[in-house]
C-alpha positions as CSV (number, residue, x, y, z in Angstrom):
1,M,122.4,74.3,74.3
2,A,121.0,75.8,77.5
3,R,122.7,77.4,80.0
4,A,123.7,75.7,83.3
5,K,122.2,77.4,86.1
6,D,124.0,78.4,88.7
7,R,122.0,78.6,92.5
8,D,123.6,82.3,93.2
9,K,122.2,83.9,90.1
10,P,118.3,84.4,91.0
11,V,119.9,86.1,94.2
12,Q,122.4,88.6,91.9
13,I,119.5,88.8,89.3
14,I,117.2,89.8,92.2
15,E,118.8,92.5,94.3
16,A,119.3,94.9,91.2
17,A,115.6,94.0,89.9
18,F,115.1,95.3,94.1
19,S,116.8,98.5,93.0
20,V,115.6,99.3,89.1
21,F,111.6,98.7,89.6
22,G,112.1,100.2,92.8
23,E,113.8,102.8,91.2
24,T,111.4,103.2,87.8
25,G,107.5,101.0,88.2
26,F,107.0,97.8,86.8
27,E,105.8,99.2,83.5
28,A,108.9,101.6,83.3
29,T,111.5,98.9,83.4
30,R,113.4,97.0,81.0
31,I,115.1,93.4,82.0
32,Q,118.1,95.2,79.9
33,S,118.9,98.0,82.8
34,I,118.4,95.5,85.2
35,A,121.0,93.0,84.1
36,R,123.4,96.1,83.7
37,R,122.6,96.5,87.2
38,A,123.4,93.1,88.1
39,G,126.7,92.9,85.8
40,I,125.8,90.1,83.5
41,S,123.6,89.6,80.0
42,S,120.4,90.0,79.4
43,G,119.7,86.4,78.4
44,T,121.2,85.4,81.6
45,I,118.4,86.7,83.3
46,Y,115.6,84.4,80.5
47,T,117.7,81.6,81.7
48,Y,115.7,81.6,85.0
49,F,112.6,84.1,85.0
50,R,110.5,83.6,82.1
51,D,110.2,87.2,80.9
52,K,109.4,90.7,83.3
53,K,105.8,89.8,84.7
54,D,108.1,86.1,86.7
55,L,110.8,88.4,87.3
56,F,108.5,91.0,88.7
57,R,106.4,88.2,90.5
58,A,109.7,87.4,92.5
59,T,111.1,90.3,93.4
60,V,107.6,91.0,94.8
61,Q,107.6,88.1,96.7
62,E,111.0,88.0,98.4
63,G,110.3,91.9,99.2
64,W,107.2,90.3,100.9
65,D,109.2,87.2,102.7
66,R,111.5,89.8,103.5
67,F,109.5,91.9,105.0
68,L,107.3,89.7,107.2
69,G,109.9,88.2,108.4
70,Q,111.0,91.2,110.0
71,I,107.6,91.4,111.5
72,E,107.2,88.2,112.2
73,E,110.3,88.4,114.4
74,L,108.7,91.5,116.3
75,A,106.2,89.6,117.3
76,H,107.9,86.9,119.3
77,T,110.2,89.7,120.8
78,P,109.7,90.2,124.5
79,M,108.5,94.1,124.8
80,R,105.6,96.5,125.8
81,A,103.0,96.7,123.3
82,E,103.8,100.2,123.0
83,A,107.4,99.7,122.4
84,R,106.5,96.6,120.0
85,V,104.0,99.2,117.9
86,A,106.4,101.9,117.6
87,S,109.1,99.2,116.1
88,F,106.4,98.2,113.9
89,L,105.1,101.4,112.4
90,E,109.3,102.3,111.6
91,I,109.8,98.7,110.1
92,G,106.3,99.6,108.1
93,F,106.6,102.8,106.9
94,G,110.4,102.7,106.0
95,S,109.4,99.7,104.1
96,L,106.7,101.3,102.3
97,K,109.0,103.9,101.3
98,R,111.3,101.8,100.0
99,Y,108.9,99.7,98.2
100,L,106.8,101.8,96.8
101,P,107.2,101.4,92.9
102,L,106.3,97.7,93.7
103,L,103.5,98.4,95.6
104,R,102.2,100.4,92.9
105,G,102.8,97.9,90.0
106,M,100.7,95.0,92.3
107,L,97.7,98.0,92.6
108,F,97.9,99.1,89.1
109,E,98.9,96.2,87.0
110,S,96.1,93.6,87.0
111,S,97.8,90.6,86.2
112,Q,100.0,91.6,89.5
113,M,97.2,92.4,91.9
114,R,97.1,88.6,93.3
115,L,100.4,88.9,95.1
116,L,99.4,92.2,97.3
117,Q,96.0,89.7,97.9
118,E,98.0,86.6,99.3
119,N,100.4,88.7,101.0
120,L,98.2,91.5,102.4
121,E,96.2,88.6,104.2
122,R,99.6,87.4,106.0
123,F,100.7,90.9,106.8
124,C,97.0,91.9,108.4
125,A,97.1,88.3,110.8
126,L,100.8,89.6,112.2
127,V,99.0,92.9,112.9
128,E,96.7,91.4,114.7
129,R,99.0,89.3,116.4
130,L,101.2,92.4,117.2
131,L,98.6,94.6,119.1
132,P,97.5,93.5,122.8
133,P,94.3,90.5,122.4
134,A,90.5,91.9,121.8
135,T,88.4,92.3,125.3
136,P,84.6,91.2,125.2
137,R,82.6,93.7,126.3
138,S,81.7,92.4,129.0
139,A,84.7,93.1,130.5
140,R,85.9,96.1,129.0
141,G,83.0,98.1,131.1
142,A,82.8,101.6,130.3
143,P,83.7,103.1,127.3
144,R,87.3,105.2,127.9
145,T,88.6,108.9,126.6
146,G,90.9,110.3,126.1
147,G,93.7,108.8,127.4
148,A,93.1,105.3,127.3
149,S,95.8,102.5,127.3
150,L,96.5,100.9,124.0
151,S,94.5,97.7,124.9
152,A,91.5,99.4,125.3
153,R,92.0,101.6,122.3
154,V,92.2,98.1,119.9
155,S,90.3,95.6,122.3
156,G,86.5,94.7,121.4
157,S,84.9,92.2,119.0
158,V,87.7,89.8,117.3
159,A,85.6,90.4,113.6
160,R,85.0,94.2,114.1
161,R,89.1,94.5,114.8
162,R,90.4,92.3,111.6
163,A,87.7,94.4,109.8
164,L,89.6,98.0,111.0
165,I,93.0,96.4,110.7
166,R,92.5,95.6,107.3
167,L,90.8,99.2,106.4
168,T,93.2,100.9,107.8
169,V,95.9,98.6,105.9
170,V,94.4,99.2,102.9
171,G,93.9,102.7,103.1
172,V,97.6,104.0,103.9
173,L,98.7,101.7,100.9
174,F,96.6,103.4,98.5
175,T,97.3,106.3,99.8
176,A,101.2,106.1,99.3
177,A,100.3,104.3,95.9
178,L,98.2,107.3,94.7
179,A,100.5,110.1,96.2
180,D,102.2,112.5,94.0
181,P,105.7,111.0,93.4
182,D,106.6,115.0,94.2
183,C,105.4,114.7,97.7
184,V,106.3,110.6,98.3
185,D,108.2,110.9,101.8
186,S,106.2,113.6,103.5
187,E,102.9,112.1,102.5
188,I,104.2,109.0,103.9
189,D,105.3,110.3,106.9
190,G,101.7,112.1,107.7
191,L,100.4,108.5,106.8
192,K,102.2,107.4,109.8
193,R,101.6,110.3,112.5
194,S,98.0,109.9,111.5
195,V,98.2,105.8,112.4
196,M,100.4,107.1,115.6
197,A,98.2,109.6,116.0
198,M,95.0,106.9,115.8
199,L,96.9,104.3,117.9
200,S,97.7,107.0,121.2
201,G,94.3,108.1,120.8
202,G,95.4,111.6,119.7
């Protein structure tokens, strides 16, 4: 006889999965470990998720939805461009530290790569909205250096800026994912400083 489903149970399972996947990554995680963390039986997990990959996908998607929801909210918050970008970097690099094992699972487990590709498009589109509008070349005048404004530094053709955003985002994600486990935090902090310096013209 099939178990009756509880609408709150998947939330409980995913919260436990965040912790376990976040500590050990996709490959090393066992369903039994997630069940113990959630205080339920392994069989209960299989009532809601087909297997570990299905649970990983649900956990990753929930993580993306939470993260992108924060960025979406920030994009609608009235504040100066510099303050908005600073807040974005805090949220983005803080989330990168928290969810790095999930990211590694998306990058290095071929069946999970689609999760990264789909959400990366959403993420890059939000980053584009956070930055000041692109300025047509004819309106930019002479090139500026040194203390150029944030608008001047990220202006340019829409296509060029989109490519730069994507290259920067993908570069940060891969660099963090490939970091030595013993120095992940310092690696991510260094990436954050580099992006801040790039935006500030330093």
